[in-house]
SELOBA-117227 format. One record per residue: residue number from 1; x, y negated, z of N, C-alpha, C, CB in turn. Coordinates in nm, 2 decimals. Last residue first. Glycine has a CB too. Layout:
N
 num    nc1    nc2    nc3   cac1   cac2   cac3    cc1    cc2    cc3   cbc1   cbc2   cbc3
 NUM      X      Y      Z      X      Y      Z      X      Y      Z      X      Y      Z
...
***
This chain:
228
 num    nc1    nc2    nc3   cac1   cac2   cac3    cc1    cc2    cc3   cbc1   cbc2   cbc3
 228   2.28   0.46   2.42   2.41   0.46   2.48   2.46   0.60   2.50   2.41   0.39   2.62
 227   2.03   0.43   2.32   2.13   0.49   2.23   2.27   0.50   2.29   2.14   0.40   2.10
 226   1.89   0.32   2.53   1.84   0.44   2.48   1.94   0.51   2.38   1.71   0.42   2.40
 225   2.02   0.08   2.58   2.03   0.19   2.69   1.99   0.32   2.62   1.94   0.16   2.80
 224   1.96  -0.07   2.36   2.10  -0.04   2.39   2.11   0.07   2.49   2.16  -0.17   2.45
 223   1.68  -0.07   2.38   1.74  -0.01   2.27   1.88   0.03   2.30   1.73  -0.10   2.14
 222   1.64  -0.23   2.61   1.60  -0.09   2.61   1.66  -0.01   2.49   1.44  -0.08   2.59
 221   1.75  -0.47   2.51   1.81  -0.40   2.63   1.77  -0.25   2.63   1.76  -0.47   2.76
 220   1.57  -0.53   2.31   1.71  -0.51   2.27   1.78  -0.43   2.39   1.78  -0.64   2.24
 219   1.34  -0.58   2.45   1.34  -0.46   2.36   1.49  -0.43   2.32   1.26  -0.50   2.23
 218   1.41  -0.81   2.59   1.38  -0.68   2.67   1.39  -0.56   2.58   1.24  -0.69   2.73
 217   1.45  -0.98   2.37   1.56  -0.95   2.46   1.54  -0.83   2.55   1.58  -1.07   2.56
 216   1.20  -1.00   2.24   1.31  -0.93   2.18   1.42  -0.90   2.27   1.37  -1.02   2.07
 215   0.97  -1.13   2.30   1.00  -1.01   2.37   1.12  -0.94   2.33   0.88  -0.91   2.35
 214   0.92  -1.34   2.14   0.96  -1.38   2.28   0.99  -1.25   2.36   0.84  -1.45   2.34
 213   0.84  -1.23   1.90   0.98  -1.29   1.91   1.02  -1.32   2.05   0.98  -1.41   1.82
 212   0.58  -1.16   1.94   0.68  -1.06   1.95   0.82  -1.11   1.96   0.67  -0.96   1.82
 211   0.47  -1.42   1.88   0.46  -1.36   2.02   0.56  -1.25   2.04   0.32  -1.30   2.04
 210   0.52  -1.45   1.62   0.57  -1.55   1.71   0.56  -1.50   1.85   0.49  -1.68   1.70
 209   0.39  -1.23   1.51   0.54  -1.23   1.50   0.59  -1.34   1.60   0.59  -1.27   1.36
 208   0.12  -1.31   1.53   0.18  -1.20   1.61   0.33  -1.20   1.62   0.13  -1.06   1.57
 207   0.13  -1.51   1.33   0.08  -1.54   1.47   0.14  -1.43   1.56  -0.07  -1.54   1.48
 206   0.20  -1.38   1.10   0.29  -1.48   1.15   0.25  -1.51   1.30   0.27  -1.61   1.07
 205  -0.03  -1.21   1.08   0.10  -1.15   1.09   0.20  -1.25   1.14   0.15  -1.11   0.94
 204  -0.25  -1.38   1.06  -0.23  -1.30   1.19  -0.09  -1.25   1.20  -0.34  -1.19   1.19
 203  -0.28  -1.50   0.82  -0.18  -1.56   0.91  -0.17  -1.49   1.04  -0.22  -1.71   0.93
 202  -0.49  -1.38   0.69  -0.35  -1.32   0.67  -0.25  -1.38   0.76  -0.31  -1.33   0.53
 201  -0.76  -1.38   0.94  -0.68  -1.45   0.83  -0.55  -1.37   0.81  -0.65  -1.60   0.87
 200  -0.89  -1.31   1.16  -0.96  -1.29   1.03  -0.89  -1.36   0.92  -1.10  -1.35   1.04
 199  -0.74  -1.39   1.37  -0.75  -1.25   1.35  -0.81  -1.22   1.21  -0.85  -1.18   1.46
 198  -0.76  -1.66   1.41  -0.66  -1.61   1.31  -0.66  -1.46   1.29  -0.52  -1.65   1.36
 197  -0.92  -1.69   1.63  -0.98  -1.70   1.50  -0.89  -1.65   1.39  -1.02  -1.84   1.46
 196  -0.82  -1.46   1.89  -0.82  -1.59   1.82  -0.88  -1.58   1.68  -0.67  -1.63   1.81
 195  -0.95  -1.30   2.17  -0.93  -1.29   2.03  -0.93  -1.42   1.96  -1.04  -1.19   1.97
 194  -0.78  -1.40   2.46  -0.90  -1.39   2.39  -0.87  -1.38   2.24  -1.00  -1.51   2.42
 193  -0.48  -1.21   2.53  -0.55  -1.33   2.51  -0.69  -1.30   2.45  -0.47  -1.43   2.43
 192  -0.17  -1.10   2.65  -0.31  -1.07   2.63  -0.39  -1.20   2.63  -0.36  -0.97   2.74
 191   0.15  -0.98   2.60   0.07  -1.10   2.61  -0.07  -1.07   2.57   0.13  -1.22   2.53
 190   0.41  -0.78   2.75   0.28  -0.80   2.68   0.22  -0.94   2.70   0.18  -0.69   2.72
 189   0.65  -0.54   2.78   0.63  -0.68   2.78   0.50  -0.70   2.70   0.75  -0.76   2.72
 188   0.74  -0.26   2.97   0.66  -0.31   2.86   0.63  -0.46   2.88   0.52  -0.23   2.85
 187   0.87   0.03   3.08   0.90  -0.11   3.07   0.83  -0.17   2.95   1.05  -0.14   3.07
 186   0.84   0.29   3.32   0.83   0.24   3.18   0.86   0.09   3.19   0.68   0.27   3.12
 185   0.86   0.33   3.58   0.86   0.45   3.50   0.84   0.42   3.35   0.76   0.54   3.55
 184   1.03   0.14   3.83   0.96   0.14   3.71   0.97   0.28   3.64   1.01   0.04   3.61
 183   1.19   0.11   4.05   1.06   0.18   4.07   0.98   0.19   3.94   0.98   0.11   4.18
 182   1.39  -0.05   3.98   1.42   0.09   4.00   1.30   0.17   4.01   1.52   0.11   4.11
 181   1.28  -0.30   4.00   1.29  -0.24   3.86   1.33  -0.09   3.87   1.40  -0.31   3.79
 180   1.29  -0.34   4.27   1.16  -0.34   4.21   1.17  -0.27   4.07   1.11  -0.48   4.19
 179   1.56  -0.34   4.33   1.49  -0.23   4.37   1.35  -0.22   4.30   1.47  -0.23   4.52
 178   1.77  -0.51   4.27   1.68  -0.48   4.16   1.59  -0.36   4.20   1.75  -0.47   4.03
 177   1.93  -0.51   4.50   1.86  -0.64   4.46   1.76  -0.62   4.34   1.97  -0.74   4.42
 176   1.86  -0.23   4.71   1.92  -0.28   4.59   1.85  -0.41   4.55   1.92  -0.18   4.47
 175   1.77  -0.08   4.91   1.78  -0.23   4.93   1.85  -0.30   4.82   1.85  -0.26   5.06
 174   1.78   0.18   4.84   1.65   0.12   4.86   1.65  -0.03   4.88   1.58   0.19   4.97
 173   2.01   0.29   4.60   2.00   0.21   4.73   1.86   0.14   4.74   2.11   0.10   4.73
 172   1.95   0.62   4.49   1.97   0.48   4.46   1.94   0.40   4.59   1.87   0.43   4.34
 171   1.89   0.87   4.56   2.02   0.85   4.50   2.05   0.71   4.46   2.02   0.93   4.37
 170   1.54   0.87   4.50   1.65   0.92   4.57   1.78   0.91   4.49   1.63   1.07   4.61
 169   1.38   0.57   4.39   1.41   0.71   4.38   1.53   0.75   4.45   1.43   0.75   4.23
 168   1.19   0.35   4.59   1.31   0.36   4.51   1.35   0.51   4.50   1.43   0.28   4.56
 167   0.84   0.41   4.60   0.97   0.40   4.66   1.08   0.41   4.55   0.98   0.52   4.76
 166   0.62   0.41   4.43   0.61   0.33   4.56   0.74   0.32   4.62   0.51   0.40   4.65
 165   0.63   0.38   4.08   0.66   0.45   4.20   0.66   0.36   4.32   0.80   0.52   4.19
 164   0.58   0.22   3.86   0.51   0.35   3.87   0.53   0.42   4.00   0.55   0.44   3.76
 163   0.58  -0.07   3.67   0.61  -0.02   3.81   0.52   0.11   3.83   0.58  -0.12   3.92
 162   0.51  -0.18   3.42   0.60  -0.06   3.43   0.62   0.00   3.56   0.72  -0.09   3.37
 161   0.50  -0.50   3.26   0.43  -0.38   3.31   0.53  -0.27   3.33   0.31  -0.33   3.23
 160   0.49  -0.84   3.25   0.58  -0.72   3.25   0.51  -0.61   3.32   0.72  -0.75   3.32
 159   0.36  -1.10   3.04   0.35  -1.01   3.16   0.45  -0.90   3.14   0.21  -0.96   3.19
 158   0.46  -1.41   2.90   0.43  -1.27   2.89   0.42  -1.21   3.03   0.54  -1.20   2.81
 157   0.54  -1.68   2.89   0.40  -1.65   2.91   0.36  -1.50   2.90   0.33  -1.72   2.81
 156   0.81  -1.73   2.88   0.74  -1.75   2.76   0.59  -1.72   2.77   0.80  -1.67   2.65
 155   0.89  -1.64   3.13   0.88  -1.78   3.11   0.81  -1.82   2.98   1.03  -1.84   3.10
 154   0.89  -1.37   3.07   0.78  -1.42   3.15   0.77  -1.57   3.14   0.80  -1.38   3.30
 153   1.13  -1.36   2.91   1.00  -1.31   2.86   0.88  -1.37   2.94   0.99  -1.16   2.86
 152   1.32  -1.45   3.09   1.30  -1.52   2.96   1.16  -1.48   2.91   1.41  -1.49   2.86
 151   1.31  -1.25   3.29   1.28  -1.39   3.32   1.25  -1.47   3.20   1.40  -1.45   3.40
 150   1.39  -1.03   3.13   1.26  -1.03   3.19   1.22  -1.18   3.22   1.25  -0.94   3.31
 149   1.66  -1.11   3.08   1.57  -1.08   2.97   1.42  -1.09   3.02   1.60  -0.95   2.91
 148   1.76  -1.11   3.34   1.76  -1.24   3.26   1.66  -1.22   3.15   1.90  -1.27   3.21
 147   1.74  -0.84   3.41   1.67  -0.94   3.49   1.66  -1.07   3.41   1.74  -0.97   3.62
 146   1.92  -0.73   3.22   1.77  -0.70   3.21   1.69  -0.80   3.29   1.75  -0.56   3.27
 145   2.16  -0.83   3.31   2.11  -0.87   3.18   1.96  -0.84   3.16   2.19  -0.79   3.07
 144   2.18  -0.70   3.55   2.17  -0.85   3.55   2.12  -0.90   3.42   2.30  -0.92   3.59
 143   2.21  -0.44   3.46   2.10  -0.48   3.54   2.07  -0.63   3.54   2.12  -0.43   3.68
 142   2.46  -0.45   3.33   2.34  -0.42   3.25   2.21  -0.46   3.33   2.33  -0.27   3.22
 141   2.63  -0.53   3.54   2.63  -0.60   3.42   2.49  -0.58   3.34   2.74  -0.56   3.33
 140   2.58  -0.35   3.76   2.58  -0.50   3.78   2.56  -0.57   3.65   2.71  -0.54   3.84
 139   2.34  -0.08   3.74   2.47  -0.14   3.70   2.47  -0.29   3.71   2.51  -0.09   3.55
 138   2.08  -0.02   3.79   2.17  -0.03   3.91   2.31  -0.09   3.87   2.19   0.11   3.97
 137   1.99  -0.01   3.53   1.93  -0.11   3.62   2.03  -0.13   3.74   1.79  -0.07   3.68
 136   2.13   0.21   3.44   2.15   0.08   3.38   2.10  -0.03   3.47   2.08   0.08   3.24
 135   2.02   0.42   3.60   2.16   0.39   3.61   2.19   0.25   3.55   2.24   0.50   3.54
 134   1.75   0.40   3.50   1.78   0.37   3.64   1.93   0.34   3.66   1.74   0.49   3.73
 133   1.79   0.49   3.23   1.73   0.36   3.26   1.77   0.31   3.41   1.57   0.36   3.25
 132   1.89   0.74   3.26   1.97   0.64   3.20   1.92   0.50   3.23   1.97   0.66   3.04
 131   1.66   0.86   3.38   1.79   0.85   3.46   1.88   0.74   3.40   1.86   0.98   3.47
 130   1.48   0.85   3.17   1.45   0.78   3.30   1.58   0.76   3.38   1.35   0.86   3.38
 129   1.52   0.99   2.94   1.56   0.85   2.94   1.55   0.79   3.08   1.47   0.78   2.84
 128   1.42   1.24   2.99   1.56   1.24   2.97   1.61   1.09   2.96   1.59   1.31   2.83
 127   1.14   1.19   3.01   1.22   1.23   3.13   1.37   1.21   3.11   1.19   1.38   3.16
 126   1.04   0.88   2.86   1.06   1.02   2.85   1.15   1.07   2.97   1.12   1.07   2.72
 125   0.87   0.62   3.02   1.00   0.67   2.98   0.99   0.82   2.97   1.11   0.63   3.07
 124   0.59   0.44   2.88   0.64   0.54   2.98   0.77   0.60   2.93   0.54   0.65   3.00
 123   0.59   0.22   2.71   0.48   0.24   2.81   0.53   0.33   2.92   0.35   0.29   2.75
 122   0.84   0.02   2.61   0.81   0.16   2.62   0.71   0.18   2.74   0.93   0.26   2.65
 121   0.82  -0.26   2.40   0.89  -0.19   2.50   0.86  -0.04   2.49   0.86  -0.24   2.64
 120   0.57  -0.51   2.36   0.69  -0.44   2.31   0.75  -0.37   2.43   0.79  -0.54   2.25
 119   0.25  -0.64   2.23   0.34  -0.60   2.33   0.46  -0.53   2.27   0.28  -0.50   2.43
 118  -0.05  -0.82   2.23   0.07  -0.78   2.15   0.17  -0.75   2.26   0.12  -0.90   2.06
 117  -0.41  -0.79   2.24  -0.28  -0.78   2.31  -0.17  -0.75   2.21  -0.28  -0.68   2.42
 116  -0.73  -0.94   2.28  -0.62  -0.89   2.19  -0.49  -0.89   2.26  -0.62  -0.97   2.06
 115  -1.07  -0.91   2.38  -0.93  -0.94   2.40  -0.84  -0.88   2.30  -0.89  -0.90   2.54
 114  -1.35  -0.85   2.41  -1.31  -0.97   2.35  -1.17  -1.01   2.36  -1.40  -1.08   2.40
 113  -1.23  -0.59   2.19  -1.32  -0.71   2.21  -1.36  -0.72   2.36  -1.44  -0.71   2.12
 112  -0.93  -0.50   2.16  -1.05  -0.45   2.23  -1.13  -0.56   2.27  -1.00  -0.37   2.36
 111  -0.64  -0.42   2.01  -0.76  -0.50   1.99  -0.88  -0.43   2.06  -0.79  -0.53   1.84
 110  -0.29  -0.42   2.01  -0.41  -0.36   2.07  -0.53  -0.46   2.06  -0.39  -0.33   2.22
 109   0.03  -0.32   1.90  -0.09  -0.41   1.88  -0.21  -0.35   1.93  -0.10  -0.46   1.73
 108   0.37  -0.29   1.99   0.23  -0.24   1.99   0.13  -0.35   1.97   0.21  -0.17   2.13
 107   0.71  -0.18   1.92   0.61  -0.28   1.94   0.47  -0.22   1.94   0.62  -0.39   1.83
 106   0.97   0.01   2.09   0.90  -0.04   1.97   0.80  -0.15   2.01   0.83   0.07   1.90
 105   1.18   0.28   2.19   1.14   0.14   2.20   1.07   0.09   2.07   1.27   0.05   2.23
 104   1.02   0.60   2.19   1.14   0.52   2.16   1.09   0.37   2.17   1.20   0.55   2.02
 103   0.79   0.73   2.23   0.91   0.79   2.28   1.04   0.72   2.25   0.92   0.93   2.22
 102   0.57   0.60   2.11   0.58   0.60   2.25   0.71   0.66   2.31   0.47   0.66   2.31
 101   0.56   0.81   1.83   0.50   0.70   1.89   0.52   0.71   2.05   0.35   0.68   1.86
 100   0.87   0.95   1.71   0.73   0.97   1.77   0.69   0.84   1.84   0.73   1.09   1.86
  99   1.03   0.83   1.41   1.03   0.85   1.56   0.89   0.86   1.61   1.11   0.74   1.63
  98   0.99   0.76   1.15   1.03   0.90   1.18   1.03   0.93   1.33   1.16   0.93   1.12
  97   1.10   0.43   1.17   1.04   0.53   1.09   1.09   0.67   1.13   1.07   0.51   0.94
  96   1.06   0.29   1.49   1.15   0.33   1.38   1.09   0.44   1.30   1.29   0.37   1.44
  95   0.72   0.17   1.54   0.84   0.23   1.58   0.93   0.26   1.46   0.81   0.36   1.66
  94   0.44   0.03   1.64   0.54   0.00   1.54   0.67   0.06   1.60   0.55  -0.15   1.51
  93   0.10   0.13   1.68   0.23   0.13   1.73   0.33   0.10   1.61   0.27   0.26   1.80
  92  -0.22   0.01   1.74  -0.12   0.03   1.63   0.02   0.02   1.69  -0.14  -0.07   1.51
  91  -0.56   0.06   1.83  -0.42   0.05   1.87  -0.33   0.09   1.76  -0.40   0.15   1.99
  90  -0.87  -0.07   1.90  -0.78  -0.04   1.79  -0.64  -0.05   1.85  -0.80  -0.13   1.67
  89  -1.13   0.08   2.10  -1.03  -0.02   2.07  -0.95   0.03   1.95  -0.94  -0.05   2.20
  88  -1.28   0.29   2.19  -1.35   0.17   2.16  -1.25   0.05   2.14  -1.46   0.13   2.27
  87  -1.26   0.63   2.09  -1.19   0.51   2.15  -1.27   0.38   2.11  -1.04   0.50   2.12
  86  -1.51   0.88   2.12  -1.44   0.78   2.05  -1.37   0.67   2.14  -1.53   0.72   1.94
  85  -1.66   1.06   2.28  -1.57   1.11   2.18  -1.48   1.01   2.11  -1.65   1.18   2.07
  84  -1.69   1.10   2.63  -1.72   1.02   2.51  -1.62   1.04   2.40  -1.73   0.87   2.55
  83  -1.63   1.24   2.86  -1.64   1.32   2.73  -1.69   1.24   2.61  -1.74   1.43   2.75
  82  -1.44   1.21   3.13  -1.51   1.13   3.03  -1.51   1.20   2.90  -1.45   0.99   3.02
  81  -1.28   1.39   3.24  -1.42   1.40   3.28  -1.50   1.31   3.19  -1.43   1.35   3.43
  80  -1.03   1.56   3.03  -1.09   1.43   3.09  -1.24   1.46   3.13  -1.09   1.32   2.98
  79  -0.91   1.74   2.88  -0.88   1.74   3.02  -0.93   1.62   3.09  -0.73   1.75   3.04
  78  -1.02   1.70   2.62  -1.00   1.84   2.68  -0.98   1.84   2.83  -0.88   1.91   2.61
  77  -1.05   1.48   2.47  -1.14   1.49   2.59  -1.12   1.63   2.66  -1.28   1.48   2.55
  76  -0.90   1.25   2.30  -0.87   1.38   2.35  -0.94   1.40   2.48  -0.71   1.41   2.36
  75  -1.09   1.05   2.08  -1.03   1.07   2.21  -1.00   1.22   2.23  -1.13   1.02   2.32
  74  -1.03   0.91   1.76  -1.09   1.02   1.84  -1.02   1.04   1.97  -1.09   1.15   1.75
  73  -0.89   0.73   1.63  -1.00   0.68   1.71  -1.07   0.79   1.79  -1.10   0.62   1.61
  72  -0.53   0.75   1.65  -0.66   0.80   1.61  -0.77   0.75   1.69  -0.66   0.96   1.62
  71  -0.33   0.46   1.61  -0.37   0.57   1.69  -0.51   0.62   1.65  -0.37   0.53   1.84
  70  -0.13   0.38   1.32  -0.26   0.37   1.40  -0.28   0.49   1.49  -0.38   0.35   1.30
  69   0.18   0.26   1.27   0.11   0.39   1.28  -0.02   0.37   1.37   0.19   0.51   1.34
  68   0.43   0.11   1.08   0.31   0.10   1.16   0.23   0.22   1.16   0.23  -0.02   1.11
  67   0.78   0.13   1.11   0.66   0.19   1.05   0.54   0.17   1.14   0.68   0.34   1.01
  66   1.09  -0.03   1.05   0.98   0.00   1.13   0.86   0.05   1.05   0.94  -0.11   1.22
  65   1.43   0.04   1.02   1.31   0.01   0.95   1.19   0.06   1.03   1.30   0.08   0.80
  64   1.62  -0.04   1.32   1.60   0.02   1.19   1.47  -0.02   1.13   1.60   0.17   1.20
  63   1.73  -0.11   1.56   1.60  -0.05   1.56   1.56   0.02   1.43   1.49  -0.15   1.60
  62   1.97  -0.25   1.51   1.97  -0.11   1.55   1.84  -0.04   1.56   2.04  -0.10   1.68
  61   1.89  -0.57   1.62   1.97  -0.49   1.53   1.97  -0.34   1.59   2.11  -0.54   1.52
  60   1.54  -0.64   1.70   1.68  -0.64   1.74   1.76  -0.54   1.65   1.71  -0.60   1.88
  59   1.31  -0.75   1.44   1.35  -0.66   1.55   1.50  -0.67   1.58   1.31  -0.52   1.52
  58   1.24  -0.89   1.22   1.24  -0.96   1.34   1.31  -0.88   1.45   1.11  -1.00   1.39
  57   1.22  -0.72   1.00   1.31  -0.84   0.99   1.34  -0.90   1.13   1.25  -0.94   0.89
  56   1.04  -0.54   1.10   1.17  -0.49   1.06   1.27  -0.61   1.05   1.16  -0.42   0.92
  55   0.82  -0.71   1.13   0.89  -0.67   1.25   1.03  -0.61   1.22   0.81  -0.57   1.33
  54   0.73  -0.73   0.86   0.78  -0.85   0.94   0.86  -0.81   1.06   0.66  -0.93   0.98
  53   0.66  -0.46   0.81   0.76  -0.53   0.73   0.82  -0.65   0.80   0.71  -0.57   0.59
  52   0.46  -0.42   1.00   0.58  -0.34   1.01   0.70  -0.41   0.93   0.56  -0.20   0.96
  51   0.27  -0.60   0.91   0.33  -0.63   1.03   0.46  -0.55   1.05   0.24  -0.60   1.15
  50   0.19  -0.46   0.67   0.24  -0.60   0.66   0.32  -0.64   0.79   0.13  -0.70   0.64
  49   0.10  -0.21   0.77   0.21  -0.22   0.67   0.27  -0.36   0.67   0.16  -0.19   0.53
  48  -0.10  -0.29   0.94   0.01  -0.21   0.99   0.13  -0.21   0.90  -0.03  -0.06   1.01
  47  -0.28  -0.42   0.77  -0.21  -0.49   0.87  -0.09  -0.42   0.92  -0.31  -0.52   0.99
  46  -0.37  -0.20   0.62  -0.30  -0.31   0.55  -0.22  -0.39   0.65  -0.40  -0.40   0.48
  45  -0.49  -0.04   0.82  -0.38   0.01   0.74  -0.30  -0.10   0.67  -0.43   0.11   0.64
  44  -0.69  -0.22   0.90  -0.58  -0.18   0.99  -0.46  -0.12   0.92  -0.64  -0.08   1.10
  43  -0.86  -0.23   0.68  -0.78  -0.35   0.71  -0.67  -0.32   0.81  -0.87  -0.46   0.77
  42  -0.96   0.05   0.70  -0.88   0.00   0.58  -0.80  -0.13   0.61  -0.98  -0.03   0.47
  41  -1.07   0.07   0.96  -0.97   0.16   0.91  -0.89   0.10   0.80  -1.03   0.29   0.86
  40  -1.26  -0.16   1.01  -1.15  -0.12   1.10  -1.04  -0.04   1.02  -1.20  -0.04   1.21
  39  -1.45  -0.21   0.81  -1.42  -0.31   0.91  -1.30  -0.28   1.00  -1.53  -0.33   1.00
  38  -1.47   0.02   0.65  -1.45  -0.12   0.59  -1.40  -0.22   0.69  -1.59  -0.16   0.53
  37  -1.49   0.24   0.83  -1.39   0.24   0.72  -1.36   0.10   0.67  -1.43   0.33   0.61
  36  -1.71   0.16   0.99  -1.58   0.19   1.05  -1.46   0.18   0.94  -1.58   0.33   1.11
  35  -1.90   0.15   0.80  -1.87   0.02   0.87  -1.73   0.04   0.93  -1.97  -0.01   0.98
  34  -1.92   0.41   0.73  -1.87   0.32   0.63  -1.83   0.19   0.69  -1.98   0.30   0.52
  33  -2.02   0.53   0.97  -1.89   0.56   0.93  -1.83   0.46   0.82  -1.88   0.70   0.87
  32  -2.26   0.52   1.10  -2.19   0.39   1.08  -2.05   0.41   1.03  -2.19   0.31   1.21
  31  -2.34   0.77   1.13  -2.43   0.68   1.07  -2.37   0.55   1.03  -2.56   0.66   1.15
  30  -2.13   0.87   1.29  -2.14   0.92   1.15  -2.24   0.83   1.07  -2.20   1.06   1.15
  29  -2.18   0.73   1.53  -2.06   0.70   1.45  -2.08   0.75   1.31  -1.94   0.78   1.52
  28  -2.43   0.84   1.61  -2.42   0.70   1.58  -2.30   0.67   1.49  -2.41   0.61   1.71
  27  -2.36   1.11   1.64  -2.46   1.07   1.54  -2.45   0.93   1.51  -2.60   1.11   1.60
  26  -2.14   1.10   1.84  -2.12   1.14   1.71  -2.23   1.10   1.61  -2.09   1.28   1.70
  25  -2.12   0.81   2.05  -2.17   0.94   2.03  -2.15   0.97   1.88  -2.32   0.97   2.07
  24  -2.15   0.54   2.21  -2.03   0.63   2.19  -2.07   0.77   2.17  -1.93   0.61   2.30
  23  -2.27   0.28   2.20  -2.33   0.40   2.13  -2.22   0.50   2.10  -2.40   0.36   2.00
  22  -2.13   0.08   2.30  -2.27   0.10   2.35  -2.33   0.22   2.30  -2.35  -0.02   2.32
  21  -1.90   0.09   2.16  -1.89   0.11   2.31  -2.03   0.13   2.37  -1.83  -0.02   2.37
  20  -1.99   0.03   1.91  -1.95   0.17   1.94  -1.94   0.19   2.09  -1.81   0.19   1.87
  19  -2.04  -0.24   1.94  -2.16  -0.15   1.92  -2.12   0.00   1.95  -2.21  -0.16   1.78
  18  -1.77  -0.32   1.96  -1.87  -0.35   2.07  -1.99  -0.26   2.06  -1.91  -0.50   2.06
  17  -1.67  -0.24   1.71  -1.62  -0.19   1.83  -1.71  -0.21   1.95  -1.48  -0.25   1.86
  16  -1.84  -0.40   1.53  -1.83  -0.25   1.52  -1.78  -0.19   1.65  -1.74  -0.21   1.41
  15  -1.78  -0.66   1.61  -1.92  -0.61   1.62  -1.92  -0.45   1.62  -2.01  -0.66   1.51
  14  -1.52  -0.68   1.54  -1.55  -0.69   1.68  -1.69  -0.63   1.70  -1.55  -0.83   1.73
  13  -1.53  -0.64   1.26  -1.46  -0.55   1.34  -1.50  -0.55   1.49  -1.31  -0.57   1.33
  12  -1.66  -0.83   1.10  -1.74  -0.72   1.16  -1.66  -0.63   1.25  -1.80  -0.64   1.05
  11  -1.49  -1.01   1.00  -1.56  -1.05   1.11  -1.63  -0.93   1.18  -1.67  -1.16   1.07
  10  -1.19  -0.82   0.90  -1.33  -0.87   0.87  -1.39  -0.92   1.01  -1.42  -0.77   0.81
   9  -0.86  -0.93   0.94  -0.96  -0.84   0.97  -1.10  -0.90   0.95  -0.95  -0.79   1.12
   8  -0.66  -1.03   0.65  -0.73  -1.06   0.78  -0.83  -0.95   0.81  -0.79  -1.20   0.78
   7  -0.55  -0.93   0.43  -0.62  -1.07   0.41  -0.69  -1.11   0.54  -0.72  -1.06   0.30
   6  -0.29  -0.75   0.31  -0.37  -0.78   0.43  -0.42  -0.92   0.42  -0.27  -0.77   0.56
   5  -0.14  -0.71   0.09  -0.28  -0.67   0.08  -0.36  -0.71   0.20  -0.30  -0.53   0.04
   4   0.13  -0.73   0.08   0.05  -0.85   0.07  -0.10  -0.83   0.06   0.10  -0.93  -0.05
   3   0.23  -0.48   0.09   0.23  -0.55   0.22   0.16  -0.68   0.21   0.37  -0.57   0.27
   2   0.05  -0.22  -0.08   0.13  -0.34  -0.09   0.12  -0.42   0.04   0.09  -0.43  -0.20
   1   0.08   0.12   0.00   0.00   0.00   0.00   0.09  -0.12   0.00  -0.10   0.00   0.12
***
C-alpha cells in the first residue's frame, strides 16, 4: 500500500467503536462488518504504513526499518471472565520489521473514544531482558542517563508507566537512589488526550510524530540496553 494513501480516519470510526462497546456481540458485529472495514480496518492499514515510514526516519539509530502492525479486534477470551468477543479500541504497534510486537522497544498508537494515546517503550519486559534492565538502572552512568531521559519526557508532558513490583528485587539495594525504577517491570512513555480533529486528516502523521519525538531519549536508552 502506498504510504501517501492515508487521508485521515473517517468521522465514523468513533461512532463505530462506541456502538461496538454498547453491542459487543457477534450478530451486531457481522451486521456492521462493512462499517468496520470502511471506518477502521482500511484506514488503519493506511495509517500504519504512513506512520511506520515516518517513525523509521524519526526513531533512534539502531532500531531499523519499522513496520506498523494492527492488533486483532478479536479478544482472546480463553482465560478471561469477560467473554465479550471484540476489543472496543484500535491498537497499532510499530516495531522493527520481523520482531514480535511488545518484545522489543517500539512505538504504539491507541484510539479508544473519546481518547487517543501515543506511546513508546516496552509495556512489559521479557524475562531475559529484565535483569539487563535492572543492572543498567543500578549502573551509575546508565541509570543516571535514564533518569535524565525520563525527566525530559515528563517535562514535555508525557507520563511514565511501568512500576510493577512493591519491593526492590533481591540482589539490589532497597535504598538505591533509583529504587523506584528498579521496581519497574516495563517502561513506557505515553501522552493521552481527547481525540483531536486532526484524526480525520492526513496531518495526523505529523501530529503523532511531534509527540513521538519527545519520547526518543527513553526509547534510545531501552534500545541500547536491549542490544548490549
